[in-house]
C-alpha positions in Angstrom: 40.1 59.9 -8.7 39.5 56.6 -10.2 36.5 56.6 -12.4 34.5 53.9 -10.5 31.3 54.3 -12.8 33.2 53.7 -16.1 34.9 50.7 -14.5 31.5 49.1 -13.3 29.9 49.9 -16.5 33.2 48.1 -18.4 32.3 45.0 -15.7 28.5 44.8 -16.5 28.9 45.0 -20.2 32.0 42.1 -20.1 29.6 39.9 -18.1 26.7 40.2 -20.4 28.9 39.6 -23.6 30.0 36.3 -21.6 26.6 35.4 -20.8 25.8 36.1 -24.6 28.2 33.7 -25.7 27.8 31.0 -23.4 24.2 30.8 -24.3 25.1 30.8 -27.9 27.7 28.1 -27.3 25.0 26.0 -25.7 22.2 26.4 -28.2 24.9 25.7 -30.8 25.9 22.3 -29.2 22.0 21.7 -28.3 21.2 22.2 -32.1 23.9 20.0 -33.6 22.7 17.1 -30.9 19.2 17.3 -32.1 20.4 17.3 -35.9 22.2 14.2 -35.3 19.0 12.5 -33.7 16.6 13.8 -36.0 18.7 12.3 -39.0 17.4 8.7 -37.4 13.8 9.7 -38.0 12.1 7.8 -41.0 8.9 8.4 -42.5 6.9 5.2 -43.3 3.3 6.5 -44.4 2.7 7.9 -48.0 0.0 10.2 -47.4 0.5 13.8 -48.5 0.0 16.5 -45.8 -1.8 19.6 -46.5 -1.2 23.2 -45.8 -4.8 23.6 -44.0 -4.0 25.9 -41.0 -7.4 25.1 -39.7 -6.3 21.7 -38.8 -5.8 20.5 -35.2 -3.0 18.5 -35.2 -1.6 15.9 -32.8 1.9 14.8 -32.1 2.9 11.5 -29.8 5.5 9.2 -29.4 4.6 5.4 -29.0 6.1 1.9 -28.1 4.1 -1.2 -28.0 0.9 0.6 -27.5 -1.1 -1.6 -29.6 -3.2 -2.2 -26.4 -4.6 1.4 -25.9 -4.2 2.8 -30.0 -7.8 1.8 -31.3 -9.4 3.9 -28.7 -6.7 6.6 -28.4 -7.6 7.4 -32.3 -11.1 6.9 -31.7 -11.0 9.3 -28.9 -9.1 12.3 -30.7 -10.9 11.7 -34.1 -14.5 12.1 -32.3 -12.9 15.1 -30.3 -12.2 16.9 -33.4 -8.6 16.3 -34.1 -7.6 16.5 -38.1 -4.5 15.1 -38.4 -2.2 12.5 -36.2 1.6 12.8 -36.2 3.3 9.6 -34.6 6.7 8.5 -33.9 7.2 4.9 -33.3 10.5 4.2 -31.2 11.3 0.6 -31.4 7.8 -1.1 -30.8 8.1 -5.1 -31.1 4.2 -5.5 -30.8 1.5 -4.4 -33.5 1.5 -1.0 -33.0 2.6 0.4 -36.4 0.4 -1.8 -38.0 -2.8 -0.2 -36.2 -1.5 3.0 -36.6 -1.0 2.8 -40.7 -4.6 1.7 -40.8 -5.4 5.4 -40.0 -5.9 7.9 -43.3 -5.0 11.0 -41.7 -1.8 9.7 -39.9 1.7 10.1 -40.8 4.4 8.0 -39.1 7.9 8.1 -38.2 10.1 5.5 -36.8 13.6 5.8 -34.9 15.5 3.0 -33.2 17.6 5.5 -31.3 17.5 5.7 -27.9 14.1 7.1 -26.1 16.6 9.5 -24.0 16.7 11.7 -27.3 12.7 11.6 -27.9 12.1 15.3 -27.3 14.8 16.2 -29.8 12.0 14.1 -32.2 9.1 15.9 -31.0 10.5 19.5 -31.4 11.5 18.5 -34.9 8.0 17.4 -35.7 6.4 20.3 -34.1 8.8 22.5 -35.6 7.9 21.0 -39.0 4.4 20.1 -39.2 2.7 22.4 -35.9 3.8 25.6 -36.8 1.1 28.2 -36.5 -1.5 25.2 -35.7 -3.4 24.5 -32.9 -1.5 21.1 -31.5 -2.1 18.3 -29.0 0.9 16.7 -27.5 0.2 13.4 -25.2 1.5 10.1 -24.6 -0.7 7.5 -25.9 -2.1 6.7 -22.3 -3.8 10.2 -22.0 -7.0 11.4 -22.8 -7.2 15.3 -22.7 -10.8 16.2 -21.4 -12.2 19.7 -20.6 -15.1 21.3 -18.7 -18.4 20.8 -20.8 -16.6 17.9 -22.8 -19.8 16.6 -23.8 -21.4 19.5 -25.1 -18.8 21.7 -26.9 -16.3 20.0 -29.5 -12.6 20.7 -29.5 -13.0 23.1 -32.5 -15.6 25.3 -30.4 -13.1 25.2 -27.4 -10.5 26.7 -29.6 -13.3 28.8 -30.9 -13.6 30.4 -27.2 -9.8 30.1 -26.5 -9.0 32.3 -29.9 -12.0 34.9 -29.0 -10.4 35.5 -25.6 -6.7 35.4 -27.1 -5.9 32.7 -25.1 -2.9 30.0 -26.9 -2.8 27.0 -24.2 -4.9 25.3 -21.6 -3.3 23.8 -18.6 -4.5 20.4 -17.1 -4.2 18.2 -14.1 -2.4 14.7 -15.0 -5.5 12.6 -13.5 -4.0 8.8 -12.6 -7.1 6.7 -13.2 -7.2 2.9 -11.7 -9.6 0.2 -11.0 -11.1 -1.0 -7.6 -9.2 -4.6 -7.6 -5.4 -5.4 -8.0 -3.6 -4.4 -11.2 -3.1 -8.0 -12.2 -6.9 -8.4 -12.6 -7.5 -5.3 -14.6 -7.9 -6.9 -18.1 -8.3 -5.1 -20.9 -8.7 -5.3 -24.8 -8.5 -2.4 -26.9 -11.5 -1.0 -25.6 -12.2 2.7 -23.7 -10.2 2.2 -20.8 -12.4 4.6 -18.7 -14.7 1.8 -18.6 -12.2 0.1 -16.4 -10.2 2.8 -14.7 -13.1 4.3 -13.0 -11.4 5.7 -10.0 -9.2 8.7 -8.9 -7.6 10.6 -6.0 -8.9 14.1 -5.3 -5.7 15.2 -2.8 -3.2 17.1 -4.7 -0.9 20.5 -3.8 0.9 22.6 -5.9 5.0 22.9 -5.8 7.5 24.9 -7.3 9.7 23.3 -10.1 12.3 24.6 -12.3 12.4 23.5 -15.9 14.8 24.5 -19.1 13.7 26.4 -22.1 16.0 25.3 -24.8 15.2 27.9 -27.3 16.2 30.5 -24.9 18.7 28.6 -23.3 17.4 29.6 -19.7 15.5 28.2 -16.6 11.8 28.7 -16.2 10.3 28.1 -12.4 6.4 27.1 -12.5 4.2 26.0 -10.1 2.8 22.8 -10.6 0.6 19.7 -9.4 2.0 17.0 -7.2 0.7 14.4 -4.9 -2.5 12.2 -5.5 -2.4 8.5 -6.0 1.3 8.3 -7.4 2.6 9.8 -3.9 0.1 8.0 -1.9 1.1 4.5 -3.5 4.5 4.7 -4.5 5.5 7.3 -1.7 6.9 10.9 -2.6 10.3 10.9 -4.5 13.1 12.8 -5.4 12.5 14.9 -7.8 8.9 14.9 -7.2 6.4 13.4 -9.9 5.0 16.6 -11.9 1.1 16.1 -12.4 0.6 19.0 -14.4 0.4 19.0 -18.0 -0.1 21.5 -21.3 -1.7 19.1 -23.8 -3.5 21.8 -26.1 -1.5 25.0 -27.3 -1.1 27.3 -30.4 2.4 26.8 -31.7 3.8 30.0 -32.8 7.4 31.7 -32.8 8.9 31.9 -29.5 6.8 28.8 -27.9 8.7 26.2 -26.3 6.8 23.2 -24.7 9.2 21.5 -22.1 9.9 18.0 -22.2 7.0 15.9 -20.8 4.3 18.8 -21.6 4.8 19.8 -18.0 5.1 24.0 -18.7 5.4 25.8 -22.0 6.7 29.5 -22.5 5.4 32.4 -24.3 1.7 31.3 -24.2 -1.6 33.3 -22.7 -3.1 30.4 -20.5 -6.7 30.0 -20.9 -9.2 31.0 -17.9 -10.3 27.4 -17.5 -8.1 24.1 -16.8 -8.8 20.8 -17.8 -7.5 17.2 -16.8 -5.9 14.6 -18.7 -6.9 11.1 -17.9 -3.7 8.9 -17.6 -4.5 5.4 -18.5 -1.3 3.9 -17.6 -2.3 1.7 -14.4 -3.7 -1.6 -16.2 -2.5 -5.0 -16.4 0.5 -4.1 -18.8 2.2 -1.7 -15.7 3.9 -4.5 -14.1 5.7 -5.5 -17.4 6.4 -2.1 -18.3 8.0 -1.0 -15.4 10.2 -4.5 -15.4 11.2 -3.7 -18.8 11.8 0.0 -18.5 14.2 -0.7 -15.5 16.0 -2.8 -17.7 16.4 -0.4 -20.6 17.0 2.7 -18.7 16.0 4.9 -21.4 13.4 7.0 -19.3 14.2 10.0 -17.5 17.1 9.9 -14.9 17.7 6.3 -16.1 14.1 5.3 -15.3 14.7 6.4 -11.7 10.7 6.9 -11.6 10.6 3.3 -12.9 13.0 2.0 -10.2 11.0 3.7 -7.8 7.3 2.1 -8.9 9.4 -1.5 -8.9 10.4 -0.9 -5.0 6.6 -1.0 -4.2 5.5 -3.4 -6.5 8.5 -5.9 -5.1 6.6 -5.8 -1.8 3.0 -5.8 -3.2 3.1 -7.7 -6.5 -0.9 -7.8 -6.3 -1.0 -4.0 -6.1 -4.3 -2.5 -5.4 -4.8 2.0 -5.7 -8.1 2.0 -4.7 -8.7 2.9 -1.0 -11.8 4.3 1.3 -11.1 8.0 -0.6 -11.2 7.2 -3.9 -13.5 8.9 -6.1 -15.5 7.2 -8.7 -15.7 9.3 -12.3 -19.1 10.7 -13.2 -18.7 13.6 -15.5 -16.9 17.1 -16.2 -19.3 18.9 -13.5 -17.9 16.3 -11.0 -14.4 17.5 -11.6 -15.2 21.1 -11.6 -16.8 20.5 -8.3 -14.2 18.7 -6.9 -11.6 21.7 -7.9 -9.9 19.2 -10.1 -10.7 21.1 -13.1 -12.0 24.8 -13.6 -14.1 26.7 -15.4 -15.3 30.6 -16.1 -18.4 32.6 -16.4 -17.0 33.5 -19.4 -16.7 30.1 -20.8 -20.1 29.0 -19.5 -21.7 31.6 -21.0 -20.1 30.6 -24.3 -20.7 27.0 -24.3 
């Protein structure tokens, strides 16, 4: 009688061996591509970088963000960020000059295509973020959380550490004005003084991302909908509106491209929002430029999607009868766009 048990054990072992070598090959190829891309990064600043694990460090990539940078730095410094690590990718305005005025800021530049931007971010996190509390955001994103006006970011982190939480999830909340976008004038002040309105109707959907450290897919439930889908229509793949802007970066942690998901962290019992301040008067020009450059996700498929609506409605207005005017953190909690807990309220 043939030994079927032994046969299938060998088949299983052979299958696992093939999977092991396949993952190893993928990881080697990924690391080689990352190594080549990272070689293009040049550090511009001359400031020393202390090894102080009590620092809160922020990481971001910029391109032509001179309009938003002054308030961006002010916002996060007042929140409690100690040090900035910024990558400039082919800015043609005075973004670099504005950034270099900051003392605790370390500026890197690259002329490489933005398609490889996540290689740069992974490198900076691995080099300067290991074992630190890190914020990773875009320049047009402002992290916000329950009791924002009464508790600082360092105090929030004390709460997270007390309860052994190592990350916080948020909804990306698109903010907009109540007039057409061409009239939304902005001059380096607080964009939330102009972008006062937001949508409240969102839903959760399932999305698959890829963990490039472990070379395997991960599936999560994330937010979608809101103003983006209402104004521009649903696209495939759907715009993902979940973000993980704050986390403790330790061994085994992987933040996926776009900050939409993270692995190997313990997510907090509270949730915040990230105010998205993209929709100012420069949005139309940005869409046109990115459609031409084709360096964003899927050869700028999202910008092409936006462009179709803009072509039909050049005087685009995001406001409608159900738009809500922003008041405070309590409002967002009551609307279900942020989440708090009894423990956090007691801590505050």
